[in-house]
DSSP file (Angstrom, degrees, kcal/mol; ACC not computed):
  #  RESIDUE AA STRUCTURE BP1 BP2  ACC     N-H-->O    O-->H-N    N-H-->O    O-->H-N    TCO  KAPPA ALPHA  PHI   PSI    X-CA   Y-CA   Z-CA
    1    1 A X              0   0    0      0, 0.0     2,-0.1     0, 0.0     3,-0.1   0.000 360.0 360.0 360.0 142.9   25.0  -12.3   -3.3
    2    2 A X        -     0   0    0      1,-0.1     2,-0.2     2,-0.1     5,-0.0  -0.387 360.0 -80.5 -84.7 167.6   23.3  -12.4    0.1
    3    3 A X    >>  -     0   0    0      1,-0.1     3,-1.6    -2,-0.1     4,-1.2  -0.495  37.1-130.6 -66.8 133.9   20.2  -14.4    0.9
    4    4 A X  H 3> S+     0   0    0      1,-0.3     4,-1.8     2,-0.2    -1,-0.1   0.809 106.1  61.2 -58.2 -30.6   17.1  -12.6   -0.4
    5    5 A X  H 34 S+     0   0    0      1,-0.2    -1,-0.3     2,-0.2    -2,-0.0   0.723 103.6  50.5 -71.2 -18.7   15.4  -13.1    3.0
    6    6 A X  H <4 S+     0   0    0     -3,-1.6    -1,-0.2     1,-0.1    -2,-0.2   0.814 108.3  51.7 -82.7 -32.5   18.2  -11.0    4.6
    7    7 A X  H  < S+     0   0    0     -4,-1.2    25,-1.8     1,-0.1     2,-0.7   0.928 102.3  60.1 -73.5 -46.2   17.9   -8.1    2.2
    8    8 A X  E  <  +A   31   0A   0     -4,-1.8    23,-0.2    23,-0.2    -1,-0.1  -0.759  60.7 179.8 -88.5 117.1   14.1   -7.5    2.5
    9    9 A X  E     -     0   0A   0     21,-2.6     2,-0.3    -2,-0.7    22,-0.2   0.939  61.1 -35.5 -81.7 -51.2   13.3   -6.7    6.1
   10   10 A X  E     -A   30   0A   0     20,-1.4    20,-3.3     2,-0.0    -1,-0.3  -0.974  59.9 -98.8-165.6 156.5    9.5   -6.2    5.7
   11   11 A X  E     -A   29   0A   0     -2,-0.3     2,-0.6    18,-0.2    18,-0.3  -0.561  32.7-132.4 -78.5 151.7    6.8   -4.9    3.3
   12   12 A X        -     0   0    0     16,-2.4     2,-0.6    -2,-0.2    16,-0.5  -0.932  24.6-176.0-107.3 116.2    5.5   -1.4    3.9
   13   13 A X        +     0   0    0     -2,-0.6     2,-0.2    14,-0.1     3,-0.0  -0.917  23.0 133.5-119.9 105.5    1.7   -1.3    3.8
   14   14 A X     >  -     0   0    0     -2,-0.6     4,-2.1     1,-0.1     5,-0.2  -0.802  68.8 -94.9-135.1 177.1    0.1    2.2    4.1
   15   15 A X  H  > S+     0   0    0     -2,-0.2     4,-2.0     1,-0.2     5,-0.1   0.905 124.7  50.0 -62.0 -40.7   -2.6    4.1    2.2
   16   16 A X  H  > S+     0   0    0      1,-0.2     4,-2.1     2,-0.2    -1,-0.2   0.919 111.9  45.4 -66.8 -44.1    0.0    5.7    0.0
   17   17 A X  H  > S+     0   0    0      1,-0.2     4,-1.9     2,-0.2    -1,-0.2   0.846 111.2  54.0 -70.2 -31.4    1.8    2.5   -0.9
   18   18 A X  H  X S+     0   0    0     -4,-2.1     4,-1.9     2,-0.2    -1,-0.2   0.891 108.4  49.7 -67.0 -38.6   -1.6    0.8   -1.6
   19   19 A X  H  X S+     0   0    0     -4,-2.0     4,-2.5     2,-0.2     5,-0.3   0.907 111.0  49.1 -65.5 -41.5   -2.5    3.7   -4.0
   20   20 A X  H  X>S+     0   0    0     -4,-2.1     4,-2.3     1,-0.2     6,-1.2   0.865 108.6  54.7 -63.9 -35.3    0.9    3.3   -5.8
   21   21 A X  H  X5S+     0   0    0     -4,-1.9     4,-0.9     4,-0.2    -1,-0.2   0.919 112.7  41.6 -63.9 -43.6    0.3   -0.4   -6.0
   22   22 A X  H  <5S+     0   0    0     -4,-1.9    -2,-0.2     2,-0.1    -1,-0.2   0.906 125.2  33.3 -70.8 -42.7   -3.1    0.1   -7.7
   23   23 A X  H  <5S+     0   0    0     -4,-2.5    -3,-0.2    -5,-0.1    -2,-0.2   0.896 135.3  16.6 -84.7 -42.3   -2.0    2.9  -10.1
   24   24 A X  H  <5S-     0   0    0     -4,-2.3    -3,-0.2    -5,-0.3    -2,-0.1   0.373  93.6-117.6-118.6   2.5    1.6    2.2  -10.9
   25   25 A X     << +     0   0    0     -4,-0.9    59,-2.2    -5,-0.6     2,-0.4   0.891  65.1 147.5  58.5  41.3    2.2   -1.5  -10.0
   26   26 A X  E     - B   0  83A   0     -6,-1.2     2,-0.4    57,-0.2    57,-0.2  -0.881  31.7-163.4-110.5 141.1    4.8   -0.4   -7.4
   27   27 A X  E     - B   0  82A   0     55,-2.7    55,-3.3    -2,-0.4     2,-0.4  -0.946  10.2-140.9-123.6 144.4    5.5   -2.1   -4.1
   28   28 A X  E     + B   0  81A   0    -16,-0.5   -16,-2.4    -2,-0.4     2,-0.3  -0.870  21.2 175.0-111.8 138.3    7.3   -0.7   -1.1
   29   29 A X  E     -AB  11  80A   0     51,-2.2    51,-2.8    -2,-0.4     2,-0.5  -0.984  31.9-127.5-136.7 146.8    9.8   -2.6    1.1
   30   30 A X  E     -AB  10  79A   0    -20,-3.3   -21,-2.6    -2,-0.3   -20,-1.4  -0.859  42.0-179.0 -87.4 129.8   12.0   -1.8    4.0
   31   31 A X  E     -AB   8  78A   0     47,-2.3    47,-0.8    -2,-0.5   -23,-0.2  -0.760  35.4 -73.0-126.0 169.5   15.5   -3.2    3.1
   32   32 A X    >   -     0   0    0    -25,-1.8     3,-1.4    -2,-0.2    -1,-0.1  -0.347  43.2-124.1 -60.6 144.0   18.9   -3.4    4.6
   33   33 A X  T 3  S+     0   0    0      1,-0.3    -1,-0.1    43,-0.1    46,-0.1   0.782 109.4  46.1 -64.6 -27.7   20.7    0.0    4.6
   34   34 A X  T 3  S+     0   0    0     44,-0.1    -1,-0.3     2,-0.0     2,-0.2   0.328  85.5 115.1 -99.4   9.1   23.7   -1.4    2.7
   35   35 A X    <   -     0   0    0     -3,-1.4     2,-0.2   -28,-0.1    -4,-0.1  -0.566  54.8-146.1 -77.7 140.2   21.7   -3.3    0.0
   36   36 A X     >  -     0   0    0     -2,-0.2     4,-2.2     1,-0.1     5,-0.2  -0.501  28.1 -98.8-100.6 175.8   22.1   -2.0   -3.5
   37   37 A X  H  > S+     0   0    0      1,-0.2     4,-2.6     2,-0.2     5,-0.2   0.850 120.6  54.0 -64.8 -36.0   19.5   -1.9   -6.3
   38   38 A X  H  > S+     0   0    0      2,-0.2     4,-2.3     1,-0.2    -1,-0.2   0.915 110.4  46.7 -64.9 -42.5   20.8   -5.1   -8.0
   39   39 A X  H  > S+     0   0    0      2,-0.2     4,-2.4     1,-0.2    -2,-0.2   0.895 112.7  49.8 -65.9 -40.0   20.5   -7.0   -4.8
   40   40 A X  H  X S+     0   0    0     -4,-2.2     4,-2.4     2,-0.2     5,-0.2   0.929 111.5  48.5 -64.8 -45.3   17.0   -5.7   -4.1
   41   41 A X  H  X S+     0   0    0     -4,-2.6     4,-2.3     1,-0.2    -2,-0.2   0.933 113.3  47.2 -59.6 -47.2   15.9   -6.6   -7.6
   42   42 A X  H  X S+     0   0    0     -4,-2.3     4,-2.2     1,-0.2    -1,-0.2   0.898 111.9  51.0 -61.9 -41.5   17.3  -10.1   -7.4
   43   43 A X  H  X S+     0   0    0     -4,-2.4     4,-2.7     2,-0.2     5,-0.2   0.917 111.5  46.0 -64.7 -44.8   15.8  -10.6   -3.9
   44   44 A X  H  X S+     0   0    0     -4,-2.4     4,-2.3     1,-0.2     6,-0.3   0.917 113.5  49.5 -65.8 -42.8   12.2   -9.6   -5.0
   45   45 A X  H  X S+     0   0    0     -4,-2.3     4,-1.0    -5,-0.2     5,-0.3   0.883 115.4  43.8 -63.8 -38.0   12.4  -11.7   -8.2
   46   46 A X  H  < S+     0   0    0     -4,-2.2    -2,-0.2    -5,-0.2    -1,-0.2   0.917 117.6  43.0 -72.9 -43.8   13.6  -14.8   -6.2
   47   47 A X  H  < S+     0   0    0     -4,-2.7    -2,-0.2    -5,-0.2    -3,-0.2   0.877 128.5  24.6 -73.1 -38.2   11.1  -14.4   -3.3
   48   48 A X  H  < S-     0   0    0     -4,-2.3    43,-0.2    -5,-0.2    -1,-0.2   0.433  96.0-125.8-112.1  -0.5    8.0  -13.6   -5.2
   49   49 A X     <  +     0   0    0     -4,-1.0     2,-0.3    -5,-0.3    -4,-0.2   0.934  66.2 124.4  55.7  53.3    8.7  -15.1   -8.6
   50   50 A X        -     0   0    0     -5,-0.3     2,-0.5    -6,-0.3    -1,-0.2  -0.809  64.1-108.3-131.2 171.7    8.0  -11.8  -10.6
   51   51 A X        -     0   0    0     -2,-0.3    34,-2.3    34,-0.1     2,-0.4  -0.935  28.4-150.5-107.7 125.0    9.9   -9.7  -13.1
   52   52 A X  E     +C   84   0A   0     -2,-0.5    32,-0.2    32,-0.2     3,-0.1  -0.802  17.0 178.8 -97.2 130.9   11.1   -6.3  -11.7
   53   53 A X  E     +     0   0A   0     30,-2.7     2,-0.3    -2,-0.4    31,-0.2   0.736  68.1  11.9-100.2 -28.7   11.4   -3.4  -14.2
   54   54 A X  E     -C   83   0A   0     29,-1.4    29,-2.9     2,-0.0     2,-0.4  -0.997  53.6-163.1-152.5 144.7   12.6   -0.6  -11.9
   55   55 A X  E     -C   82   0A   0     -2,-0.3     2,-0.4    27,-0.2    27,-0.2  -0.995   9.6-175.9-129.4 125.8   14.0   -0.2   -8.3
   56   56 A X  E     -C   81   0A   0     25,-2.7    25,-3.6    -2,-0.4     2,-0.3  -0.971   9.7-166.1-120.1 137.4   14.0    3.2   -6.6
   57   57 A X  E     -C   80   0A   0     -2,-0.4     2,-0.3    23,-0.2    23,-0.2  -0.864  10.1-173.8-125.8 156.9   15.6    3.6   -3.1
   58   58 A X  E     -C   79   0A   0     21,-2.2    21,-3.0    -2,-0.3     2,-0.5  -0.979  20.2-138.0-148.8 135.4   15.6    6.3   -0.4
   59   59 A X  E     -C   78   0A   0     -2,-0.3     2,-0.4    19,-0.2    19,-0.2  -0.832  26.7-163.0 -90.2 128.5   17.5    6.6    2.9
   60   60 A X  E     -C   77   0A   0     17,-3.5    17,-2.4    -2,-0.5     2,-0.2  -0.918  14.4-125.1-117.5 139.6   15.2    7.8    5.7
   61   61 A X        -     0   0    0     -2,-0.4     2,-0.1    15,-0.2    15,-0.1  -0.543  28.1-112.7 -80.8 145.4   16.3    9.3    9.0
   62   62 A X        -     0   0    0     12,-0.2     2,-0.2    -2,-0.2    14,-0.2  -0.475  34.0-115.8 -74.0 149.2   15.0    7.8   12.2
   63   63 A X        -     0   0    0     12,-0.2    11,-2.7    -2,-0.1     2,-0.4  -0.562  20.7-115.9 -88.2 150.0   12.7   10.0   14.3
   64   64 A X  E     -D   73   0B   0      9,-0.2     2,-0.3    -2,-0.2     9,-0.2  -0.696  36.4-169.3 -80.9 135.0   13.4   11.3   17.7
   65   65 A X  E     -D   72   0B   0      7,-3.2     7,-3.0    -2,-0.4     2,-0.4  -0.955   8.4-158.5-129.4 146.2   11.0    9.9   20.4
   66   66 A X  E     -D   71   0B   0     -2,-0.3     2,-0.4     5,-0.2     5,-0.2  -0.957  11.8-177.0-124.5 143.4   10.4   10.8   24.0
   67   67 A X  E >  S-D   70   0B   0      3,-2.3     3,-1.4    -2,-0.4     2,-0.4  -0.845  73.0 -52.0-135.2  99.7    8.9    8.9   26.8
   68   68 A X  T 3  S-     0   0    0     -2,-0.4     0, 0.0     1,-0.3     0, 0.0  -0.598 120.5 -21.1  69.5-125.3    8.8   11.1   29.9
   69   69 A X  T 3  S+     0   0    0     -2,-0.4     2,-0.3    -3,-0.1    -1,-0.3   0.648 117.0  95.0 -91.0 -16.4   12.2   12.6   30.4
   70   70 A X  E <   -D   67   0B   0     -3,-1.4    -3,-2.3     1,-0.0     2,-0.4  -0.578  58.6-160.5 -81.6 138.9   14.1   10.0   28.4
   71   71 A X  E     +D   66   0B   0     -2,-0.3     2,-0.3    -5,-0.2    -5,-0.2  -0.946  15.1 167.3-120.2 136.6   14.9   10.8   24.8
   72   72 A X  E     -D   65   0B   0     -7,-3.0    -7,-3.2    -2,-0.4     2,-0.4  -0.919  25.0-132.0-142.7 169.4   15.8    8.3   22.2
   73   73 A X  E     -D   64   0B   0     -2,-0.3    -9,-0.2    -9,-0.2     2,-0.1  -0.985  16.8-131.0-128.2 133.7   16.2    8.0   18.4
   74   74 A X        -     0   0    0    -11,-2.7   -12,-0.2    -2,-0.4     2,-0.0  -0.491  43.2 -94.3 -74.3 152.7   14.8    5.3   16.1
   75   75 A X        -     0   0    0     -2,-0.1   -12,-0.2     1,-0.1    -1,-0.1  -0.293  36.9-105.0 -71.2 153.4   17.4    3.9   13.7
   76   76 A X        -     0   0    0    -14,-0.2     2,-0.3   -15,-0.1   -15,-0.2  -0.418  46.3-174.2 -67.8 152.2   17.9    5.2   10.2
   77   77 A X  E     - C   0  60A   0    -17,-2.4   -17,-3.5    -2,-0.1     2,-0.4  -0.933  22.0-122.0-148.4 169.4   16.5    2.9    7.5
   78   78 A X  E     -BC  31  59A   0    -47,-0.8   -47,-2.3    -2,-0.3     2,-0.4  -0.949  17.6-159.0-121.9 135.2   16.2    2.4    3.7
   79   79 A X  E     -BC  30  58A   0    -21,-3.0   -21,-2.2    -2,-0.4     2,-0.4  -0.900   3.9-160.0-112.8 140.8   13.1    2.1    1.6
   80   80 A X  E     -BC  29  57A   0    -51,-2.8   -51,-2.2    -2,-0.4     2,-0.6  -0.985   5.8-158.0-123.0 128.3   12.8    0.5   -1.8
   81   81 A X  E     -BC  28  56A   0    -25,-3.6   -25,-2.7    -2,-0.4     2,-0.5  -0.928  17.4-164.6-101.5 117.7   10.0    1.2   -4.3
   82   82 A X  E     -BC  27  55A   0    -55,-3.3   -55,-2.7    -2,-0.6     2,-0.5  -0.908   6.9-155.8-111.3 123.9    9.9   -1.8   -6.7
   83   83 A X  E     -BC  26  54A   0    -29,-2.9   -30,-2.7    -2,-0.5   -29,-1.4  -0.861  14.1-151.7 -99.1 129.2    8.0   -1.5  -10.0
   84   84 A X  E     - C   0  52A   0    -59,-2.2   -32,-0.2    -2,-0.5     3,-0.1  -0.548  26.4 -89.1 -96.2 163.3    6.9   -4.8  -11.5
   85   85 A X    >   -     0   0    0    -34,-2.3     3,-1.9    -2,-0.2    -1,-0.1  -0.264  63.0 -74.3 -65.1 157.7    6.3   -5.8  -15.1
   86   86 A X  T 3  S+     0   0    0      1,-0.3    -1,-0.2     3,-0.0     3,-0.1  -0.283 117.7  13.8 -58.2 130.8    2.9   -5.1  -16.6
   87   87 A X  T 3  S+     0   0    0      1,-0.3     2,-0.3    -3,-0.1    -1,-0.3   0.387  98.7 116.0  87.2  -3.5    0.2   -7.6  -15.5
   88   88 A X    <   +     0   0    0     -3,-1.9     2,-0.3   -37,-0.1    -1,-0.3  -0.762  37.7 177.8-101.6 146.9    2.2   -9.1  -12.6
   89   89 A X        -     0   0    0     -2,-0.3     2,-0.6    -3,-0.1     3,-0.0  -0.914  32.1-119.1-137.6 164.7    1.3   -8.8   -8.9
   90   90 A X    >>  -     0   0    0     -2,-0.3     3,-1.1     1,-0.1     4,-0.6  -0.953  20.9-150.5-106.3 119.7    2.6  -10.0   -5.5
   91   91 A X  T 34 S+     0   0    0     -2,-0.6     3,-0.5     1,-0.3    -1,-0.1   0.741  89.1  68.3 -66.2 -25.2    0.0  -12.2   -3.9
   92   92 A X  T 34 S+     0   0    0      1,-0.2    -1,-0.3    -3,-0.0   -44,-0.0   0.857 102.4  46.7 -62.5 -34.4    1.0  -11.3   -0.3
   93   93 A X  T X4 S+     0   0    0     -3,-1.1     3,-1.0     2,-0.1    -1,-0.2   0.675  91.1 101.2 -82.7 -18.2   -0.2   -7.7   -0.9
   94   94 A X  T 3< S+     0   0    0     -4,-0.6    -5,-0.0    -3,-0.5    -3,-0.0  -0.426  83.1  18.6 -73.0 140.0   -3.6   -8.7   -2.4
   95   95 A X  T 3         0   0    0     -2,-0.1    -1,-0.2     1,-0.1    -2,-0.1   0.629 360.0 360.0  81.7  14.8   -6.7   -8.5   -0.3
   96   96 A X    <         0   0    0     -3,-1.0    -2,-0.1     0, 0.0    -1,-0.1   0.444 360.0 360.0 -93.4 360.0   -5.3   -6.3    2.5
């Protein structure tokens, strides 16, 4: 198993993820592209001391961006939606 701090790249905080957090107790993270669901579950449980009931993942394509005449592409990335056990929260997300 890899170090949990390597697997989770950053939390994703948007209006949509905040609504999912309130309604379904789901939290969104950007994770390494080659991380599997077992590694993601283990990393979240170790880093935040919570119990994970479900992990859903999605591979997302990077967007094409232009600046003047030069064209570039942002890298592809992986998103993980993590559902926590009833009554548990991650304190980092609270109060944002």
